[in-house]
All heavy atoms as a GROMACS GRO file, in nm:
protein
  403
    1MET      N    1   6.802   9.444  12.479
    1MET     CA    2   6.796   9.455  12.333
    1MET      C    3   6.794   9.601  12.288
    1MET      O    4   6.854   9.636  12.183
    1MET     CB    5   6.666   9.387  12.282
    1MET     CG    6   6.664   9.369  12.135
    1MET     SD    7   6.785   9.248  12.092
    1MET     CE    8   6.762   9.238  11.921
    2ALA      N    9   6.734   9.691  12.367
    2ALA     CA   10   6.730   9.832  12.333
    2ALA      C   11   6.872   9.891  12.341
    2ALA      O   12   6.905   9.978  12.265
    2ALA     CB   13   6.638   9.904  12.428
    3ILE      N   14   6.953   9.840  12.437
    3ILE     CA   15   7.086   9.894  12.447
    3ILE      C   16   7.168   9.854  12.331
    3ILE      O   17   7.244   9.936  12.275
    3ILE     CB   18   7.155   9.839  12.582
    3ILE    CG1   19   7.082   9.900  12.700
    3ILE    CG2   20   7.301   9.869  12.585
    3ILE    CD1   21   7.129   9.835  12.831
    4LEU      N   22   7.157   9.732  12.280
    4LEU     CA   23   7.226   9.688  12.164
    4LEU      C   24   7.183   9.770  12.041
    4LEU      O   25   7.271   9.800  11.958
    4LEU     CB   26   7.200   9.539  12.140
    4LEU     CG   27   7.276   9.447  12.236
    4LEU    CD1   28   7.243   9.302  12.206
    4LEU    CD2   29   7.427   9.465  12.222
    5SER      N   30   7.057   9.800  12.031
    5SER     CA   31   7.008   9.873  11.924
    5SER      C   32   7.065  10.017  11.926
    5SER      O   33   7.104  10.074  11.823
    5SER     CB   34   6.854   9.882  11.926
    5SER     OG   35   6.808   9.967  11.825
    6GLN      N   36   7.067  10.080  12.038
    6GLN     CA   37   7.124  10.213  12.054
    6GLN      C   38   7.272  10.212  12.030
    6GLN      O   39   7.327  10.303  11.960
    6GLN     CB   40   7.100  10.264  12.198
    6GLN     CG   41   6.954  10.305  12.218
    6GLN     CD   42   6.932  10.348  12.364
    6GLN    OE1   43   7.022  10.331  12.447
    6GLN    NE2   44   6.816  10.406  12.389
    7LEU      N   45   7.341  10.107  12.071
    7LEU     CA   46   7.490  10.098  12.044
    7LEU      C   47   7.513  10.085  11.896
    7LEU      O   48   7.600  10.150  11.837
    7LEU     CB   49   7.540   9.975  12.119
    7LEU     CG   50   7.692   9.951  12.104
    7LEU    CD1   51   7.774  10.062  12.161
    7LEU    CD2   52   7.734   9.822  12.169
    8PHE      N   53   7.438   9.994  11.830
    8PHE     CA   54   7.453   9.978  11.690
    8PHE      C   55   7.417  10.107  11.617
    8PHE      O   56   7.498  10.147  11.520
    8PHE     CB   57   7.360   9.869  11.637
    8PHE     CG   58   7.353   9.853  11.492
    8PHE    CD1   59   7.454   9.792  11.421
    8PHE    CD2   60   7.242   9.904  11.417
    8PHE    CE1   61   7.452   9.775  11.284
    8PHE    CE2   62   7.241   9.893  11.276
    8PHE     CZ   63   7.344   9.830  11.211
    9TRP      N   64   7.318  10.176  11.651
    9TRP     CA   65   7.282  10.303  11.589
    9TRP      C   66   7.385  10.409  11.607
    9TRP      O   67   7.425  10.479  11.516
    9TRP     CB   68   7.146  10.350  11.638
    9TRP     CG   69   7.092  10.470  11.565
    9TRP    CD1   70   7.083  10.598  11.607
    9TRP    CD2   71   7.049  10.470  11.430
    9TRP    NE1   72   7.029  10.677  11.507
    9TRP    CE2   73   7.011  10.604  11.397
    9TRP    CE3   74   7.037  10.370  11.328
    9TRP    CZ2   75   6.953  10.631  11.273
    9TRP    CZ3   76   6.977  10.406  11.205
    9TRP    CH2   77   6.948  10.533  11.180
   10GLY      N   78   7.442  10.417  11.727
   10GLY     CA   79   7.550  10.513  11.757
   10GLY      C   80   7.676  10.488  11.679
   10GLY      O   81   7.736  10.583  11.629
   11VAL      N   82   7.713  10.356  11.666
   11VAL     CA   83   7.831  10.323  11.587
   11VAL      C   84   7.806  10.352  11.445
   11VAL      O   85   7.892  10.407  11.370
   11VAL     CB   86   7.866  10.171  11.611
   11VAL    CG1   87   7.974  10.125  11.510
   11VAL    CG2   88   7.917  10.149  11.748
   12THR      N   89   7.686  10.324  11.395
   12THR     CA   90   7.655  10.348  11.253
   12THR      C   91   7.658  10.498  11.218
   12THR      O   92   7.722  10.540  11.122
   12THR     CB   93   7.517  10.289  11.216
   12THR    OG1   94   7.517  10.151  11.250
   12THR    CG2   95   7.487  10.309  11.070
   13VAL      N   96   7.597  10.576  11.303
   13VAL     CA   97   7.595  10.721  11.278
   13VAL      C   98   7.732  10.779  11.296
   13VAL      O   99   7.774  10.862  11.213
   13VAL     CB  100   7.492  10.791  11.381
   13VAL    CG1  101   7.508  10.937  11.379
   13VAL    CG2  102   7.354  10.751  11.347
   14GLY      N  103   7.811  10.728  11.392
   14GLY     CA  104   7.946  10.778  11.406
   14GLY      C  105   8.034  10.742  11.284
   14GLY      O  106   8.113  10.827  11.236
   15ALA      N  107   8.022  10.620  11.231
   15ALA     CA  108   8.095  10.583  11.114
   15ALA      C  109   8.053  10.666  10.995
   15ALA      O  110   8.138  10.707  10.912
   15ALA     CB  111   8.073  10.439  11.082
   16LEU      N  112   7.925  10.689  10.977
   16LEU     CA  113   7.877  10.772  10.861
   16LEU      C  114   7.931  10.911  10.875
   16LEU      O  115   7.974  10.968  10.776
   16LEU     CB  116   7.723  10.766  10.856
   16LEU     CG  117   7.658  10.643  10.801
   16LEU    CD1  118   7.512  10.643  10.813
   16LEU    CD2  119   7.702  10.611  10.656
   17SER      N  120   7.919  10.971  10.987
   17SER     CA  121   7.966  11.110  11.000
   17SER      C  122   8.115  11.123  10.979
   17SER      O  123   8.162  11.219  10.921
   17SER     CB  124   7.931  11.166  11.138
   17SER     OG  125   8.000  11.114  11.240
   18SER      N  126   8.186  11.024  11.025
   18SER     CA  127   8.332  11.020  11.008
   18SER      C  128   8.367  11.005  10.857
   18SER      O  129   8.454  11.070  10.810
   18SER     CB  130   8.393  10.898  11.082
   18SER     OG  131   8.531  10.892  11.058
   19THR      N  132   8.291  10.922  10.788
   19THR     CA  133   8.313  10.902  10.642
   19THR      C  134   8.285  11.028  10.575
   19THR      O  135   8.361  11.070  10.484
   19THR     CB  136   8.224  10.787  10.592
   19THR    OG1  137   8.257  10.670  10.663
   19THR    CG2  138   8.239  10.766  10.447
   20PHE      N  139   8.169  11.090  10.597
   20PHE     CA  140   8.133  11.218  10.528
   20PHE      C  141   8.238  11.327  10.556
   20PHE      O  142   8.270  11.406  10.471
   20PHE     CB  143   7.995  11.261  10.564
   20PHE     CG  144   7.888  11.183  10.492
   20PHE    CD1  145   7.789  11.128  10.564
   20PHE    CD2  146   7.890  11.166  10.355
   20PHE    CE1  147   7.690  11.052  10.503
   20PHE    CE2  148   7.793  11.090  10.292
   20PHE     CZ  149   7.692  11.034  10.359
   21SER      N  150   8.285  11.335  10.685
   21SER     CA  151   8.385  11.433  10.716
   21SER      C  152   8.518  11.409  10.637
   21SER      O  153   8.576  11.500  10.588
   21SER     CB  154   8.416  11.428  10.866
   21SER     OG  155   8.523  11.505  10.903
   22LEU      N  156   8.557  11.280  10.628
   22LEU     CA  157   8.675  11.244  10.552
   22LEU      C  158   8.655  11.284  10.408
   22LEU      O  159   8.748  11.336  10.344
   22LEU     CB  160   8.708  11.099  10.570
   22LEU     CG  161   8.830  11.049  10.499
   22LEU    CD1  162   8.958  11.102  10.559
   22LEU    CD2  163   8.831  10.891  10.497
   23LEU      N  164   8.537  11.249  10.346
   23LEU     CA  165   8.513  11.289  10.210
   23LEU      C  166   8.517  11.435  10.186
   23LEU      O  167   8.566  11.483  10.083
   23LEU     CB  168   8.376  11.224  10.164
   23LEU     CG  169   8.381  11.070  10.144
   23LEU    CD1  170   8.239  11.029  10.112
   23LEU    CD2  171   8.471  11.036  10.027
   24ALA      N  172   8.456  11.512  10.282
   24ALA     CA  173   8.456  11.650  10.263
   24ALA      C  174   8.597  11.716  10.266
   24ALA      O  175   8.633  11.802  10.188
   24ALA     CB  176   8.370  11.721  10.379
   25LYS      N  177   8.679  11.662  10.356
   25LYS     CA  178   8.818  11.710  10.365
   25LYS      C  179   8.892  11.671  10.232
   25LYS      O  180   8.975  11.748  10.185
   25LYS     CB  181   8.892  11.646  10.487
   25LYS     CG  182   8.846  11.704  10.614
   25LYS     CD  183   8.913  11.636  10.732
   25LYS     CE  184   8.859  11.686  10.864
   25LYS     NZ  185   8.914  11.613  10.976
   26ALA      N  186   8.870  11.550  10.184
   26ALA     CA  187   8.940  11.508  10.061
   26ALA      C  188   8.898  11.601   9.944
   26ALA      O  189   8.977  11.642   9.858
   26ALA     CB  190   8.904  11.364  10.031
   27VAL      N  191   8.769  11.636   9.940
   27VAL     CA  192   8.727  11.726   9.832
   27VAL      C  193   8.783  11.859   9.845
   27VAL      O  194   8.826  11.919   9.742
   27VAL     CB  195   8.569  11.737   9.834
   27VAL    CG1  196   8.518  11.850   9.748
   27VAL    CG2  197   8.501  11.600   9.790
   28MET      N  198   8.798  11.910   9.964
   28MET     CA  199   8.860  12.042   9.989
   28MET      C  200   9.007  12.036   9.942
   28MET      O  201   9.059  12.134   9.880
   28MET     CB  202   8.843  12.085  10.134
   28MET     CG  203   8.704  12.125  10.163
   28MET     SD  204   8.674  12.165  10.338
   28MET     CE  205   8.817  12.251  10.394
   29VAL      N  206   9.079  11.934   9.979
   29VAL     CA  207   9.221  11.919   9.945
   29VAL      C  208   9.237  11.907   9.790
   29VAL      O  209   9.318  11.974   9.732
   29VAL     CB  210   9.280  11.797  10.013
   29VAL    CG1  211   9.423  11.762   9.955
   29VAL    CG2  212   9.300  11.819  10.165
   30VAL      N  213   9.158  11.824   9.724
   30VAL     CA  214   9.167  11.810   9.580
   30VAL      C  215   9.127  11.940   9.512
   30VAL      O  216   9.195  11.979   9.418
   30VAL     CB  217   9.076  11.694   9.536
   30VAL    CG1  218   9.059  11.691   9.381
   30VAL    CG2  219   9.135  11.560   9.576
   31GLY      N  220   9.027  12.006   9.565
   31GLY     CA  221   8.989  12.136   9.503
   31GLY      C  222   9.096  12.244   9.525
   31GLY      O  223   9.124  12.316   9.433
   32GLY      N  224   9.163  12.244   9.640
   32GLY     CA  225   9.266  12.339   9.664
   32GLY      C  226   9.386  12.316   9.578
   32GLY      O  227   9.445  12.403   9.518
   33LEU      N  228   9.428  12.186   9.561
   33LEU     CA  229   9.531  12.148   9.472
   33LEU      C  230   9.504  12.183   9.333
   33LEU      O  231   9.591  12.235   9.254
   33LEU     CB  232   9.576  12.006   9.489
   33LEU     CG  233   9.644  11.965   9.624
   33LEU    CD1  234   9.658  11.813   9.634
   33LEU    CD2  235   9.775  12.028   9.638
   34GLY      N  236   9.385  12.148   9.290
   34GLY     CA  237   9.344  12.181   9.152
   34GLY      C  238   9.338  12.325   9.125
   34GLY      O  239   9.386  12.375   9.019
   35GLY      N  240   9.291  12.402   9.215
   35GLY     CA  241   9.289  12.543   9.203
   35GLY      C  242   9.432  12.606   9.202
   35GLY      O  243   9.457  12.694   9.120
   36ALA      N  244   9.519  12.558   9.284
   36ALA     CA  245   9.655  12.604   9.279
   36ALA      C  246   9.724  12.567   9.148
   36ALA      O  247   9.801  12.650   9.092
   36ALA     CB  248   9.732  12.540   9.398
   37GLY      N  249   9.700  12.450   9.102
   37GLY     CA  250   9.761  12.412   8.969
   37GLY      C  251   9.707  12.498   8.855
   37GLY      O  252   9.779  12.539   8.770
   38TRP      N  253   9.577  12.525   8.859
   38TRP     CA  254   9.514  12.601   8.755
   38TRP      C  255   9.572  12.747   8.760
   38TRP      O  256   9.607  12.807   8.660
   38TRP     CB  257   9.366  12.609   8.770
   38TRP     CG  258   9.296  12.701   8.683
   38TRP    CD1  259   9.261  12.684   8.557
   38TRP    CD2  260   9.248  12.832   8.718
   38TRP    NE1  261   9.203  12.800   8.497
   38TRP    CE2  262   9.189  12.887   8.598
   38TRP    CE3  263   9.251  12.908   8.833
   38TRP    CZ2  264   9.141  13.013   8.601
   38TRP    CZ3  265   9.199  13.039   8.831
   38TRP    CH2  266   9.142  13.091   8.711
   39TRP      N  267   9.587  12.797   8.883
   39TRP     CA  268   9.643  12.931   8.897
   39TRP      C  269   9.781  12.940   8.851
   39TRP      O  270   9.824  13.034   8.784
   39TRP     CB  271   9.626  12.972   9.047
   39TRP     CG  272   9.675  13.112   9.071
   39TRP    CD1  273   9.610  13.229   9.044
   39TRP    CD2  274   9.795  13.152   9.137
   39TRP    NE1  275   9.689  13.338   9.083
   39TRP    CE2  276   9.802  13.290   9.144
   39TRP    CE3  277   9.904  13.078   9.193
   39TRP    CZ2  278   9.903  13.360   9.200
   39TRP    CZ3  279  10.007  13.151   9.248
   39TRP    CH2  280  10.005  13.286   9.253
   40GLY      N  281   9.861  12.839   8.885
   40GLY     CA  282  10.004  12.833   8.835
   40GLY      C  283  10.011  12.828   8.684
   40GLY      O  284  10.099  12.893   8.627
   41LEU      N  285   9.930  12.748   8.623
   41LEU     CA  286   9.930  12.738   8.479
   41LEU      C  287   9.893  12.874   8.417
   41LEU      O  288   9.959  12.916   8.318
   41LEU     CB  289   9.836  12.629   8.425
   41LEU     CG  290   9.887  12.487   8.441
   41LEU    CD1  291   9.780  12.388   8.402
   41LEU    CD2  292  10.009  12.465   8.359
   42ARG      N  293   9.791  12.931   8.470
   42ARG     CA  294   9.743  13.060   8.420
   42ARG      C  295   9.853  13.163   8.430
   42ARG      O  296   9.882  13.246   8.342
   42ARG     CB  297   9.618  13.105   8.502
   42ARG     CG  298   9.536  13.211   8.430
   42ARG     CD  299   9.416  13.243   8.506
   42ARG     NE  300   9.440  13.383   8.553
   42ARG     CZ  301   9.403  13.432   8.667
   42ARG    NH1  302   9.343  13.357   8.750
   42ARG    NH2  303   9.422  13.562   8.692
   43ARG      N  304   9.919  13.162   8.548
   43ARG     CA  305  10.030  13.259   8.572
   43ARG      C  306  10.148  13.234   8.481
   43ARG      O  307  10.208  13.328   8.425
   43ARG     CB  308  10.070  13.250   8.716
   43ARG     CG  309  10.144  13.366   8.765
   43ARG     CD  310  10.159  13.353   8.914
   43ARG     NE  311  10.283  13.429   8.944
   43ARG     CZ  312  10.349  13.426   9.057
   43ARG    NH1  313  10.307  13.348   9.151
   43ARG    NH2  314  10.451  13.499   9.071
   44ARG      N  315  10.177  13.107   8.458
   44ARG     CA  316  10.288  13.067   8.368
   44ARG      C  317  10.261  13.114   8.219
   44ARG      O  318  10.346  13.169   8.152
   44ARG     CB  319  10.316  12.925   8.369
   44ARG     CG  320  10.437  12.884   8.286
   44ARG     CD  321  10.457  12.739   8.284
   44ARG     NE  322  10.465  12.683   8.426
   44ARG     CZ  323  10.460  12.554   8.449
   44ARG    NH1  324  10.451  12.464   8.348
   44ARG    NH2  325  10.463  12.508   8.570
   45LYS      N  326  10.135  13.092   8.174
   45LYS     CA  327  10.102  13.137   8.036
   45LYS      C  328  10.102  13.294   8.031
   45LYS      O  329  10.146  13.343   7.931
   45LYS     CB  330   9.956  13.091   8.009
   45LYS     CG  331   9.948  12.946   7.976
   45LYS     CD  332   9.810  12.906   7.940
   45LYS     CE  333   9.796  12.757   7.917
   45LYS     NZ  334   9.661  12.718   7.884
   46HIS      N  335  10.064  13.359   8.137
   46HIS     CA  336  10.062  13.502   8.136
   46HIS      C  337  10.208  13.559   8.131
   46HIS      O  338  10.237  13.650   8.055
   46HIS     CB  339   9.994  13.557   8.263
   46HIS     CG  340   9.979  13.699   8.267
   46HIS    ND1  341   9.904  13.776   8.181
   46HIS    CD2  342  10.044  13.792   8.352
   46HIS    CE1  343   9.917  13.905   8.208
   46HIS    NE2  344  10.000  13.918   8.310
   47ARG      N  345  10.298  13.494   8.206
   47ARG     CA  346  10.441  13.534   8.204
   47ARG      C  347  10.506  13.506   8.068
   47ARG      O  348  10.584  13.582   8.015
   47ARG     CB  349  10.515  13.464   8.310
   47ARG     CG  350  10.534  13.543   8.439
   47ARG     CD  351  10.634  13.482   8.526
   47ARG     NE  352  10.578  13.354   8.582
   47ARG     CZ  353  10.648  13.269   8.645
   47ARG    NH1  354  10.776  13.282   8.663
   47ARG    NH2  355  10.591  13.156   8.688
   48LYS      N  356  10.466  13.390   8.006
   48LYS     CA  357  10.519  13.357   7.882
   48LYS      C  358  10.481  13.457   7.773
   48LYS      O  359  10.554  13.491   7.688
   48LYS     CB  360  10.470  13.210   7.841
   48LYS     CG  361  10.566  13.124   7.786
   48LYS     CD  362  10.511  12.992   7.754
   48LYS     CE  363  10.613  12.886   7.753
   48LYS     NZ  364  10.566  12.750   7.720
   49GLY      N  365  10.353  13.500   7.783
   49GLY     CA  366  10.301  13.600   7.690
   49GLY      C  367  10.375  13.731   7.701
   49GLY      O  368  10.399  13.799   7.598
   50LYS      N  369  10.416  13.770   7.822
   50LYS     CA  370  10.493  13.899   7.839
   50LYS      C  371  10.628  13.891   7.774
   50LYS      O  372  10.680  13.985   7.713
   50LYS     CB  373  10.505  13.925   7.979
   50LYS     CG  374  10.390  13.991   8.051
   50LYS     CD  375  10.418  14.035   8.189
   50LYS     CE  376  10.303  14.112   8.243
   50LYS     NZ  377  10.329  14.159   8.385
   51HIS      N  378  10.696  13.775   7.778
   51HIS     CA  379  10.833  13.760   7.724
   51HIS      C  380  10.829  13.757   7.575
   51HIS      O  381  10.924  13.786   7.510
   51HIS     CB  382  10.894  13.637   7.782
   51HIS     CG  383  10.935  13.652   7.926
   51HIS    ND1  384  11.018  13.754   7.973
   51HIS    CD2  385  10.898  13.581   8.036
   51HIS    CE1  386  11.022  13.740   8.104
   51HIS    NE2  387  10.964  13.637   8.141
   52ASP      N  388  10.714  13.713   7.517
   52ASP     CA  389  10.707  13.706   7.365
   52ASP      C  390  10.697  13.840   7.306
   52ASP      O  391  10.723  13.850   7.185
   52ASP     CB  392  10.590  13.614   7.329
   52ASP     CG  393  10.620  13.468   7.364
   52ASP    OD1  394  10.733  13.436   7.386
   52ASP    OD2  395  10.522  13.385   7.364
   53ASP      N  396  10.660  13.940   7.376
   53ASP     CA  397  10.628  14.075   7.317
   53ASP      C  398  10.758  14.132   7.265
   53ASP      O  399  10.861  14.148   7.280
   53ASP     CB  400  10.563  14.169   7.418
   53ASP     CG  401  10.420  14.127   7.439
   53ASP    OD1  402  10.371  14.050   7.358
   53ASP    OD2  403  10.362  14.177   7.537
   0.00000   0.00000   0.00000
């Protein structure tokens, strides 16, 4: 019974750590894409302002 308990605990902890790792990577990717988009919009507005002068 102890072996089954340890196996269940190991699988549960492994699944949780894998899930948190996947979520952390997803947050980093979304943050990176959002930051790149924001930077691109900021740059485009800045360039547009220069041409209007």
